[in-house]
N, CA, C and O of each residue as an XYZ file, in Angstrom:
416
protein
N      17.690     33.374     -9.943
C      17.574     31.949     -9.735
C      18.889     31.281    -10.133
O      19.524     31.659    -11.117
N      19.280     30.280     -9.346
C      20.518     29.560     -9.622
C      20.364     28.664    -10.844
O      19.248     28.308    -11.221
N      21.478     28.303    -11.458
C      21.397     27.378    -12.599
C      20.806     26.039    -12.164
O      20.912     25.649    -11.001
N      20.196     25.355    -13.092
C      19.560     24.075    -12.790
C      20.597     23.039    -12.368
O      21.720     23.013    -12.871
N      20.193     22.198    -11.445
C      21.015     21.074    -11.015
C      20.678     19.902    -11.930
O      19.503     19.621    -12.164
N      21.694     19.215    -12.449
C      21.458     18.042    -13.293
C      21.793     16.792    -12.487
O      22.817     16.733    -11.806
N      20.912     15.792    -12.575
C      21.079     14.582    -11.791
C      20.581     13.385    -12.599
O      19.625     13.496    -13.367
N      21.241     12.238    -12.415
C      20.768     11.024    -13.085
C      19.498     10.533    -12.393
O      19.252     10.849    -11.229
N      18.711      9.771    -13.110
C      17.475      9.227    -12.544
C      17.785      8.352    -11.335
O      17.039      8.360    -10.356
N      18.870      7.605    -11.395
C      19.262      6.747    -10.273
C      19.591      7.581     -9.046
O      19.116      7.286     -7.949
N      20.395      8.614     -9.219
C      20.747      9.498     -8.107
C      19.488     10.169     -7.541
O      19.338     10.304     -6.327
N      18.597     10.583     -8.431
C      17.359     11.218     -7.988
C      16.555     10.264     -7.107
O      16.081     10.657     -6.042
N      16.398      9.006     -7.546
C      15.633      8.027     -6.767
C      16.266      7.783     -5.397
O      15.558      7.576     -4.411
N      17.585      7.807     -5.337
C      18.274      7.527     -4.082
C      18.248      8.706     -3.114
O      18.406      8.517     -1.908
N      18.050      9.917     -3.627
C      18.126     11.115     -2.786
C      16.982     12.086     -3.089
O      17.207     13.285     -3.255
N      15.774     11.569     -3.160
C      14.613     12.389     -3.525
C      14.497     13.627     -2.641
O      14.306     14.732     -3.149
N      14.610     13.457     -1.334
C      14.462     14.587     -0.408
C      15.443     15.710     -0.697
O      15.080     16.885     -0.665
N      16.672     15.348     -0.975
C      17.715     16.340     -1.283
C      17.307     17.181     -2.499
O      17.456     18.403     -2.493
N      16.796     16.521     -3.535
C      16.444     17.252     -4.748
C      15.131     18.011     -4.612
O      14.940     19.041     -5.259
N      14.225     17.510     -3.775
C      13.021     18.293     -3.484
C      13.412     19.598     -2.792
O      12.871     20.658     -3.104
N      14.354     19.514     -1.852
C      14.847     20.718     -1.183
C      15.525     21.655     -2.170
O      15.414     22.875     -2.041
N      16.227     21.102     -3.157
C      16.933     21.929     -4.143
C      15.977     22.783     -4.970
O      16.386     23.813     -5.507
N      14.706     22.373     -5.083
C      13.755     23.162     -5.874
C      13.406     24.487     -5.212
O      12.787     25.348     -5.837
N      13.798     24.657     -3.950
C      13.543     25.943     -3.279
C      14.352     27.068     -3.909
O      13.962     28.234     -3.845
N      15.484     26.712     -4.518
C      16.364     27.743     -5.081
C      16.563     27.601     -6.582
O      17.198     28.462     -7.192
N      16.049     26.560     -7.190
C      16.214     26.386     -8.630
C      15.569     25.102     -9.108
O      14.918     24.385     -8.347
N      15.763     24.832    -10.373
C      15.184     23.635    -10.973
C      16.152     22.467    -10.885
O      17.360     22.650    -10.739
N      15.600     21.266    -10.977
C      16.397     20.039    -11.011
C      16.063     19.335    -12.329
O      14.901     19.037    -12.606
N      17.080     19.077    -13.126
C      16.884     18.364    -14.390
C      17.274     16.909    -14.158
O      18.411     16.606    -13.795
N      16.317     16.018    -14.373
C      16.546     14.591    -14.173
C      16.886     13.981    -15.523
O      16.148     14.129    -16.497
N      18.022     13.291    -15.555
C      18.505     12.719    -16.807
C      18.449     11.199    -16.769
O      18.681     10.572    -15.735
N      18.139     10.637    -17.903
C      18.187      9.185    -18.071
C      19.120      8.924    -19.247
O      18.907      9.429    -20.349
N      20.143      8.138    -19.001
C      21.173      7.861    -20.002
C      21.757      9.165    -20.552
O      21.929      9.328    -21.760
N      22.055     10.082    -19.639
C      22.685     11.376    -19.928
C      21.830     12.301    -20.791
O      22.338     13.287    -21.325
N      20.529     11.993    -20.937
C      19.635     12.873    -21.697
C      18.575     13.431    -20.771
O      17.991     12.682    -19.987
N      18.309     14.732    -20.841
C      17.263     15.328    -19.989
C      15.919     14.644    -20.234
O      15.484     14.487    -21.374
N      15.269     14.237    -19.134
C      14.001     13.529    -19.232
C      12.865     14.287    -18.560
O      11.734     14.290    -19.048
N      13.175     14.931    -17.431
C      12.132     15.629    -16.673
C      12.755     16.802    -15.934
O      13.961     16.840    -15.689
N      11.899     17.763    -15.585
C      12.338     18.923    -14.809
C      11.492     18.981    -13.546
O      10.265     18.903    -13.594
N      12.169     19.118    -12.423
C      11.497     19.250    -11.139
C      11.626     20.701    -10.705
O      12.719     21.268    -10.711
N      10.501     21.297    -10.329
C      10.516     22.699     -9.891
C       9.559     22.858     -8.722
O       8.742     21.977     -8.453
N       9.660     23.976     -8.032
C       8.774     24.229     -6.900
C       7.340     24.448     -7.395
O       7.117     24.820     -8.547
N       6.391     24.214     -6.517
C       4.987     24.442     -6.848
C       4.772     25.915     -7.179
O       4.013     26.246     -8.090
N       5.438     26.795     -6.442
C       5.274     28.238     -6.688
C       5.722     28.605     -8.101
O       5.062     29.389     -8.783
N       6.838     28.037     -8.531
C       7.322     28.329     -9.889
C       6.370     27.759    -10.928
O       6.095     28.400    -11.943
N       5.869     26.562    -10.678
C       4.917     25.941    -11.597
C       3.653     26.782    -11.718
O       3.157     27.010    -12.821
N       3.129     27.245    -10.575
C       1.924     28.071    -10.606
C       2.162     29.391    -11.326
O       1.252     29.915    -11.969
N       3.374     29.936    -11.227
C       3.686     31.179    -11.941
C       3.688     30.942    -13.453
O       3.305     31.828    -14.217
N       4.114     29.765    -13.884
C       4.132     29.436    -15.311
C       2.744     29.128    -15.853
O       2.443     29.412    -17.012
N       1.903     28.546    -15.007
C       0.573     28.103    -15.428
C      -0.469     28.600    -14.431
O      -0.613     28.018    -13.356
N      -1.196     29.660    -14.766
C      -2.176     30.221    -13.834
C      -3.250     29.234    -13.387
O      -3.821     29.405    -12.310
N      -3.538     28.216    -14.176
C      -4.543     27.219    -13.802
C      -3.979     26.125    -12.910
O      -4.721     25.263    -12.439
N      -2.685     26.152    -12.676
C      -2.030     25.088    -11.907
C      -2.598     24.969    -10.503
O      -2.761     23.858     -9.999
N      -2.901     26.079     -9.867
C      -3.444     26.040     -8.513
C      -4.725     25.237     -8.439
O      -4.939     24.477     -7.495
N      -5.582     25.410     -9.445
C      -6.837     24.647     -9.475
C      -6.567     23.171     -9.683
O      -7.224     22.329     -9.070
N      -5.616     22.846    -10.535
C      -5.275     21.442    -10.791
C      -4.739     20.804     -9.520
O      -5.132     19.690     -9.173
N      -3.845     21.499     -8.822
C      -3.272     20.972     -7.589
C      -4.365     20.794     -6.536
O      -4.387     19.785     -5.832
N      -5.268     21.766     -6.425
C      -6.383     21.642     -5.475
C      -7.264     20.443     -5.804
O      -7.695     19.717     -4.908
N      -7.530     20.238     -7.094
C      -8.361     19.117     -7.521
C      -7.668     17.788     -7.186
O      -8.308     16.865     -6.683
N      -6.370     17.694     -7.463
C      -5.636     16.471     -7.153
C      -5.601     16.215     -5.650
O      -5.702     15.069     -5.213
N      -5.459     17.273     -4.861
C      -5.459     17.134     -3.405
C      -6.807     16.602     -2.924
O      -6.858     15.715     -2.072
N      -7.904     17.145     -3.472
C      -9.242     16.673     -3.100
C      -9.431     15.205     -3.474
O      -9.984     14.430     -2.694
N      -8.970     14.822     -4.671
C      -9.091     13.431     -5.099
C      -8.290     12.509     -4.178
O      -8.757     11.431     -3.811
N      -7.090     12.937     -3.810
C      -6.250     12.140     -2.920
C      -6.915     11.984     -1.558
O      -6.971     10.880     -1.015
N      -7.421     13.086     -1.004
C      -8.089     13.038      0.303
C      -9.304     12.110      0.266
O      -9.538     11.358      1.212
N     -10.072     12.160     -0.813
C     -11.245     11.295     -0.939
C     -10.824      9.828     -1.021
O     -11.473      8.961     -0.437
N      -9.747      9.554     -1.739
C      -9.248      8.185     -1.848
C      -8.800      7.662     -0.488
O      -9.119      6.530     -0.124
N      -8.071      8.471      0.257
C      -7.624      8.065      1.586
C      -8.827      7.808      2.488
O      -8.833      6.839      3.247
N      -9.841      8.663      2.412
C     -11.052      8.471      3.226
C     -11.737      7.156      2.895
O     -12.197      6.452      3.795
N     -11.812      6.814      1.607
C     -12.458      5.557      1.217
C     -11.658      4.344      1.676
O     -12.228      3.276      1.898
N     -10.357      4.497      1.819
C      -9.500      3.374      2.221
C      -9.572      3.110      3.723
O      -9.198      2.024      4.167
N     -10.033      4.056      4.502
C     -10.071      3.904      5.952
C     -11.386      3.269      6.386
O     -12.450      3.640      5.891
N     -11.314      2.302      7.321
C     -12.560      1.717      7.815
C     -13.373      2.762      8.583
O     -12.832      3.776      9.026
N     -14.642      2.513      8.733
C     -15.523      3.471      9.416
C     -15.064      3.771     10.839
O     -15.257      4.882     11.333
N     -14.463      2.796     11.491
C     -14.055      2.970     12.888
C     -12.744      3.737     13.037
O     -12.335      4.037     14.158
N     -12.079      4.058     11.929
C     -10.761      4.687     11.999
C     -10.786      6.023     12.743
O      -9.966      6.251     13.632
N     -11.717      6.904     12.386
C     -11.777      8.232     13.011
C     -11.979      8.108     14.522
O     -11.320      8.795     15.303
N     -12.893      7.230     14.922
C     -13.169      7.031     16.337
C     -11.918      6.496     17.057
O     -11.583      6.954     18.149
N     -11.239      5.533     16.440
C     -10.040      4.949     17.048
C      -8.924      5.984     17.167
O      -8.216      6.014     18.173
N      -8.759      6.829     16.156
C      -7.705      7.852     16.209
C      -8.017      8.904     17.276
O      -7.116      9.365     17.977
N      -9.272      9.278     17.398
C      -9.669     10.238     18.437
C      -9.356      9.658     19.812
O      -8.830     10.351     20.683
N      -9.685      8.377     19.998
C      -9.409      7.707     21.265
C      -7.900      7.632     21.515
O      -7.457      7.862     22.640
N      -7.114      7.321     20.503
C      -5.653      7.206     20.660
C      -5.032      8.546     21.043
O      -4.156      8.595     21.906
N      -5.473      9.627     20.415
C      -4.902     10.944     20.722
C      -5.312     11.441     22.106
O      -4.627     12.272     22.703
N      -6.428     10.930     22.610
C      -6.885     11.336     23.941
C      -6.299     10.452     25.042
O      -6.425     10.773     26.224
N      -5.667      9.355     24.670
C      -5.153      8.397     25.658
C      -3.950      8.966     26.401
O      -3.192      9.778     25.870
N      -3.797      8.520     27.634
C      -2.642      8.917     28.436
C      -1.417      8.136     27.968
O      -1.531      7.153     27.235
N      -0.265      8.584     28.400
C       0.967      7.889     28.057
C       0.995      6.465     28.572
O       1.461      5.557     27.882
N       0.495      6.265     29.787
C       0.496      4.902     30.353
C      -0.467      3.993     29.583
O      -0.185      2.809     29.399
N      -1.606      4.540     29.131
C      -2.547      3.732     28.352
C      -1.939      3.352     27.001
O      -2.119      2.227     26.535
N      -1.219      4.285     26.370
C      -0.551      3.976     25.100
C       0.528      2.925     25.310
O       0.679      2.018     24.491
N       1.283      3.040     26.406
C       2.320      2.049     26.708
C       1.734      0.664     26.910
O       2.283     -0.326     26.427
N       0.610      0.594     27.630
C      -0.045     -0.702     27.872
C      -0.537     -1.304     26.561
O      -0.405     -2.509     26.346
N      -1.101     -0.479     25.686
C      -1.576     -0.969     24.387
C      -0.400     -1.478     23.556
O      -0.514     -2.491     22.867
N       0.713     -0.783     23.621
C       1.909     -1.211     22.889
C       2.385     -2.577     23.400
O       2.708     -3.465     22.611
N       2.425     -2.731     24.721
C       2.876     -4.003     25.299
C       1.942     -5.142     24.896
O       2.398     -6.243     24.586
N       0.625     -4.876     24.901
C      -0.327     -5.912     24.473
C      -0.086     -6.311     23.013
O      -0.104     -7.494     22.673
N       0.137     -5.320     22.165
C       0.386     -5.593     20.757
C       1.680     -6.358     20.545
O       1.742     -7.242     19.691
N       2.717     -6.032     21.312
C       4.000     -6.714     21.210
C       3.860     -8.170     21.618
O       4.434     -9.052     20.980
N       3.101     -8.430     22.678
C       2.899     -9.813     23.133
C       2.154    -10.633     22.067
O       2.487    -11.795     21.835
N       1.157    -10.031     21.425
C       0.400    -10.745     20.394
C       1.297    -11.137     19.220
O       1.212    -12.253     18.707
N       2.159    -10.205     18.802
C       3.033    -10.489     17.657
C       4.094    -11.522     18.013
O       4.470    -12.334     17.168
N       4.579    -11.503     19.245
C       5.626    -12.439     19.663
C       5.092    -13.853     19.831
O       5.821    -14.823     19.624
N       3.835    -13.971     20.202
C       3.239    -15.284     20.507
C       2.818    -15.977     19.319
O       2.300    -17.090     19.405
């Protein structure tokens, strides 16, 4: 494994994707005022350190999915099914209707 990458909290916030990608090959140490504050690592490395981590991640995923489901109106699933089945011309017409409403 490569040596850890050290980054300021500000740099981390500005380039989150870059540092998430960096966890594929090593850890990222996030510093605040030049002092180590947090360590970012891949899920695989975390699970290797903590055998119960997989269950925790699964539980958090289930909680997140349930929260998203509660936030969606009952008609959401039906509307999404209809949208994915729509033709390109039907989607274009719906877009034009929506654009006219917002402009008016």
